[in-house]
C-alpha positions in Angstrom: -3.7 32.5 0.9 -5.4 29.1 0.6 -4.4 26.5 -2.0 -7.6 27.1 -3.8 -7.7 30.9 -3.9 -6.0 31.4 -7.3 -8.1 28.8 -9.1 -11.4 29.9 -7.5 -11.9 32.6 -10.1 -12.3 30.1 -12.9 -15.8 28.7 -13.7 -14.6 25.1 -13.5 -11.3 23.5 -12.6 -9.6 21.6 -15.4 -6.0 20.7 -16.3 -5.3 24.3 -17.6 -6.7 25.7 -14.4 -4.5 23.5 -12.3 -1.4 24.7 -14.2 -2.4 28.3 -13.7 -3.2 27.7 -10.0 0.3 26.1 -9.5 1.9 29.3 -10.9 0.0 31.2 -8.2 0.9 28.7 -5.5 4.6 28.8 -6.4 4.5 32.6 -5.9 3.3 32.0 -2.4 6.0 29.4 -1.7 8.5 32.1 -2.8 6.7 35.1 -1.1 4.7 33.9 1.9 3.3 37.4 2.5 2.0 37.9 -1.0 -1.6 38.0 0.1 -4.1 38.3 -2.8 -2.6 38.3 -6.3 -3.5 41.5 -8.0 -2.4 43.9 -10.8 0.5 42.6 -12.9 1.2 39.7 -10.5 -2.3 38.4 -11.2 -1.4 38.1 -14.9 1.3 35.6 -14.0 4.3 37.8 -14.1 7.2 36.8 -11.9 10.3 38.6 -10.9 13.7 37.2 -11.9 14.3 35.6 -8.5 10.8 34.2 -8.5 11.2 32.7 -11.9 14.4 31.0 -10.9 12.9 29.6 -7.7 9.8 28.4 -9.6 12.0 26.8 -12.2 14.1 25.1 -9.5 10.9 23.7 -8.0 9.8 22.2 -11.3 13.4 20.9 -11.9 13.4 19.1 -8.5 10.1 17.4 -9.4 11.3 16.3 -12.8 14.6 15.2 -11.5 12.9 12.8 -9.1 10.5 11.5 -11.8 8.3 9.7 -9.3 5.6 8.8 -11.7 3.1 7.5 -9.1 3.5 10.2 -6.5 1.6 13.4 -7.3 2.4 16.8 -6.0 4.9 19.7 -5.7 4.5 20.8 -2.1 7.6 21.5 -0.1 6.6 18.8 2.4 6.4 16.2 -0.3 9.6 17.3 -2.1 11.5 17.0 1.2 10.3 13.4 1.5 11.3 12.6 -2.1 14.8 14.0 -1.5 15.3 11.5 1.3 13.9 8.7 -0.8 16.3 9.6 -3.6 19.2 9.5 -1.2 18.1 6.3 0.6 17.1 4.2 -2.3 20.6 3.2 -3.7 21.7 1.9 -0.3 20.7 -1.3 1.4 19.7 0.4 4.6 16.5 -0.7 6.3 13.8 1.9 6.1 10.9 2.6 8.4 8.0 4.6 6.7 5.8 6.4 9.2 2.5 7.9 8.2 -1.3 7.9 8.7 -3.6 5.4 7.1 -4.1 6.1 3.4 -1.2 8.6 3.1 0.7 6.6 0.4 3.3 4.6 2.4 3.2 1.7 -0.1 3.9 4.1 -3.0 7.0 5.4 -1.1 8.2 1.8 -0.5 7.8 1.0 -4.2 9.7 4.2 -5.2 12.6 3.1 -3.0 12.7 -0.4 -4.5 12.5 0.8 -8.1 15.4 3.1 -7.5 17.6 0.6 -5.8 20.1 -2.0 -7.1 17.5 -4.6 -6.3 14.9 -3.2 -8.8 15.2 -6.3 -11.1 14.4 -8.6 -8.2 10.9 -8.9 -6.6 9.3 -6.4 -4.2 7.3 -8.7 -1.9 4.5 -7.1 0.2 3.1 -8.4 3.5 0.3 -6.8 5.4 1.2 -7.8 8.9 -2.2 -6.7 10.3 -4.1 -8.9 7.9 -2.6 -12.2 8.8 -4.1 -14.2 11.7 -1.6 -14.3 14.6 -1.2 -18.1 14.4 -0.2 -18.0 10.7 2.2 -15.1 10.7 5.4 -17.2 11.0 4.2 -19.5 8.3 3.5 -16.6 6.0 6.9 -15.0 6.6 9.2 -18.0 6.9 7.2 -20.8 5.2 6.5 -24.3 6.5 7.1 -27.9 5.6 4.5 -30.5 4.9 2.9 -31.7 8.2 4.3 -28.8 10.2 0.7 -28.3 11.6 -2.7 -29.8 11.0 -3.6 -27.9 7.8 -0.1 -28.0 6.3 -0.8 -30.4 3.5 2.2 -29.3 1.4 5.3 -27.3 1.6 4.9 -23.5 1.5 7.6 -21.0 0.6 7.5 -17.9 2.9 7.7 -14.3 1.9 11.3 -13.9 3.0 12.4 -16.7 0.6 10.3 -15.2 -2.2 12.0 -11.8 -1.7 15.5 -13.3 -1.8 17.9 -10.7 -3.5 15.0 -8.3 -3.5 13.0 -6.2 -1.1 10.4 -7.2 1.6 7.8 -4.6 2.4 6.3 -5.2 5.9 3.2 -3.0 6.1 1.6 -2.4 9.5 4.7 -3.9 11.1 3.5 -2.7 14.5 0.8 -5.4 14.4 3.3 -8.3 14.6 3.0 -10.5 17.6 5.9 -10.3 20.1 6.9 -13.9 19.5 7.2 -13.2 15.7 9.2 -10.1 16.4 11.9 -12.2 18.0 12.3 -14.3 14.9 12.2 -11.3 12.6 15.0 -9.7 14.6 17.1 -12.8 14.0 16.5 -12.7 10.3 17.5 -9.1 10.2 20.7 -9.8 12.1 21.8 -13.1 10.6 19.9 -13.1 7.2 18.8 -16.7 7.9 15.8 -18.6 9.3 14.2 -22.0 9.6 10.8 -22.6 8.1 8.1 -23.7 10.5 8.5 -27.4 11.3 11.9 -27.7 9.7 15.5 -27.8 11.1 16.9 -26.7 7.7 18.4 -23.2 7.7 17.6 -21.0 4.8 19.9 -18.1 4.0 18.5 -15.0 2.3 19.7 -11.6 1.1 16.7 -9.3 1.7 16.3 -5.6 2.2 13.6 -4.6 4.6 11.2 -1.7 4.2 8.7 -1.5 7.1 5.7 0.8 7.5 3.4 1.8 10.3 0.7 4.2 11.3 1.4 3.7 15.0 3.8 5.5 17.3 6.3 2.6 17.7 8.3 4.5 20.3 5.3 4.5 22.6 4.7 0.9 21.7 8.3 0.1 22.8 7.7 2.0 26.1 4.5 0.1 26.8 6.0 -3.3 26.0 4.0 -3.9 22.8 7.0 -3.7 20.5 10.6 -4.9 21.0 13.1 -2.1 21.3 15.9 -4.0 19.6 13.7 -4.7 16.6 12.6 -1.1 16.5 16.2 0.1 16.3 17.0 -2.4 13.6 14.1 -1.3 11.4 14.5 2.5 12.1 17.8 2.9 10.4 16.3 5.5 8.0 13.0 6.9 9.2 10.8 8.5 6.5 7.8 10.5 7.6 5.0 10.7 5.0 3.0 13.9 5.4 -0.7 13.7 5.8 -2.8 15.2 3.0 -4.0 18.1 5.2 -0.3 19.0 5.5 0.1 19.3 1.8 -3.1 21.0 0.6 -1.3 22.6 -2.3 -1.2 19.2 -3.9 -4.9 18.5 -3.7 -6.1 20.1 -7.0 -3.5 18.1 -9.0 -4.6 14.9 -7.3 -8.2 15.7 -7.8 -7.7 16.0 -11.6 -5.6 12.9 -11.8 -8.2 10.8 -9.9 -10.9 12.4 -12.0 -9.3 11.4 -15.3 -8.5 7.9 -14.0 -12.1 7.3 -12.8 -13.8 8.9 -15.8 -11.7 6.8 -18.3 -12.2 3.5 -16.4 -15.9 4.0 -16.1 -16.5 5.6 -19.5 -17.9 8.8 -18.1 -17.6 12.2 -19.8 -16.5 14.1 -16.7 -13.6 16.5 -17.5 -13.5 19.2 -14.9 -14.5 20.2 -11.3 -16.8 23.0 -10.2 -15.0 25.8 -8.3 -17.1 25.3 -5.2 -16.4 21.6 -5.1 -12.7 22.2 -5.5 -12.8 24.8 -2.7 -14.5 22.3 -0.4 -12.1 19.5 -1.3 -9.1 21.7 -0.6 -10.5 22.9 2.7 -11.5 19.5 4.1 -9.1 17.9 6.6 -9.1 14.4 5.0 -8.6 12.1 8.0 -8.5 9.2 5.5 -5.9 11.0 3.4 -5.3 10.2 -0.3 -7.3 7.0 -0.1 -10.3 8.9 1.1 -9.9 11.6 -1.6 -9.6 9.0 -4.3 -12.8 7.3 -3.1 -14.7 10.6 -2.9 -13.7 11.5 -6.5 -14.6 8.0 -7.8 -18.0 8.1 -6.1 -18.7 11.5 -7.6 -17.7 10.4 -11.1 -19.9 7.3 -10.8 -23.0 9.5 -9.9 -22.1 12.4 -12.2 -24.5 13.2 -15.0 -22.5 15.9 -16.9 -19.0 17.0 -17.8 -18.4 19.0 -14.7 -18.0 17.2 -11.3 -20.2 18.8 -8.7 -20.4 17.0 -5.4 -23.6 17.5 -3.4 -23.8 17.6 0.4 -24.6 13.8 0.5 -21.3 13.0 -1.3 -18.9 15.8 -0.2 -17.1 15.4 3.1 -17.9 18.1 5.6 -15.5 19.2 8.4 -15.6 22.2 10.6 -12.3 21.7 12.4 -10.4 24.2 10.3 -12.8 27.1 11.0 -13.1 26.5 14.7 -9.5 26.2 15.8 -9.2 29.8 17.1 -12.5 29.7 19.0 -11.6 26.3 20.6 -8.2 27.5 21.6 -9.8 29.8 24.3 -11.9 27.0 25.8 -11.2 25.6 29.2 -8.8 22.7 29.2 -11.2 20.6 31.3 -13.8 20.8 28.6 -11.5 19.2 26.0 -11.4 15.4 25.7 -8.0 13.6 25.3 -7.2 12.3 21.8 -7.7 8.7 23.0 -11.2 9.6 24.4 -12.2 11.2 21.1 -11.0 8.1 19.2 -12.8 5.9 21.6 -16.1 7.7 21.4 -15.9 7.9 17.6 -15.2 4.2 17.3 -18.1 3.4 19.6 -20.4 5.6 17.5 -19.4 3.8 14.3 -19.8 0.4 16.0 -23.3 1.5 17.1 -24.1 2.2 13.5 -22.9 -1.2 12.3 -24.4 -3.2 15.1 -20.9 -4.1 16.4 -19.8 -5.5 13.0 -16.1 -4.9 12.4 -15.3 -6.7 9.1 -16.9 -6.6 5.7 -17.8 -3.8 3.2 -20.4 -2.3 5.7 -18.4 -3.0 8.9 -16.7 -0.4 11.1 -13.3 -1.1 9.6 -14.5 -0.1 6.1 -16.1 3.1 7.5 -13.0 4.1 9.4 -10.7 3.1 6.6 -8.9 0.7 8.9 -8.0 -3.0 8.4 -10.3 -5.0 10.8 -7.3 -6.5 12.6 -5.9 -3.0 13.1 -9.2 -1.8 14.4 -9.5 -4.7 16.8 -6.0 -3.9 18.1 -7.0 -0.2 18.6 -10.2 -1.3 20.3 -8.3 -3.4 22.8 -5.9 -0.6 23.5 -8.8 1.8 24.2 -10.7 -0.7 26.3 -13.7 -0.8 23.9 -14.2 -4.5 24.1 -14.6 -4.3 27.8 -17.0 -1.4 27.4 -19.1 -3.4 24.9 -19.3 -6.4 27.2 -20.3 -4.2 30.1 -23.1 -2.7 28.1 -24.2 -6.2 27.0 
């Protein structure tokens, strides 16, 4: 049974429909072989055991009270359980998940449930900082430390003292910076760039990455000692395609947010649109879903959101898995080759432009620095030079 099947019989999907759909979904969590809901079960009747299990599912969600994190799927609840257990401690956390899957929301949830919640949560996107300025950004610098250092700058570690430092895209840090970061984690002290003064701090580290750091360690791109320091508590954020049951709830939440912000009268979603949204594989995860809903609300002319073929993502991967599984192995490209060819196609569309709102990074939902790193790993720069 798909996540959409119960709600599909309604003319349009609204908040009431989502509630009724969740009742049907909980039945399938409890009874995986339930098939199509029919007879008295279609009227929403649950057995005593099913009512108890559905009640426990609701209780677990209310118990966590994660206001910003939407969903009730088992995969998400497993993650929230670990967040609840980890947050009160001072253990370093490594959040692993695809781009757009909500890693920053998980980091914020950990901080707000920790003893450091009244101190700052300082965020650093390691992939967005030029390599020559990473140390200055993290540790600060004194006046005259380098040519453009016209005044003293306080680094992110010092700003996060007694609080939490969130290192997003930590896999993009240069190796020389990784050495200094390791020392801060071990000693809780550092020297700003250009200074011999030691600064002591008390900071909890939450790191996040969309890369396989174990492979990066094996290839020499990431220090093993730093990896083990960061990976005290690993938290895996499920991709949106792994928690399709949560998509209708997210769609309605994003719909209300966008409609209110833009002053549009959109209140519900057509059943065909909801079916397609649930069935799509969402390579860009929650960020992509939010963008699609916002785009639809902007262009909508009525109270029911209906996404046309020009706005709705299309993906045939879910319907072709069984057919592809019988194909010859030699006819299947490796994952890296598929990534390489896709990036080359996008670069062809953008004329080689990586940054900016119309660049390849924006189309692929990747930070330009992250895309450049991926291109280097896949040998795309060399391929482009060869063509030129």
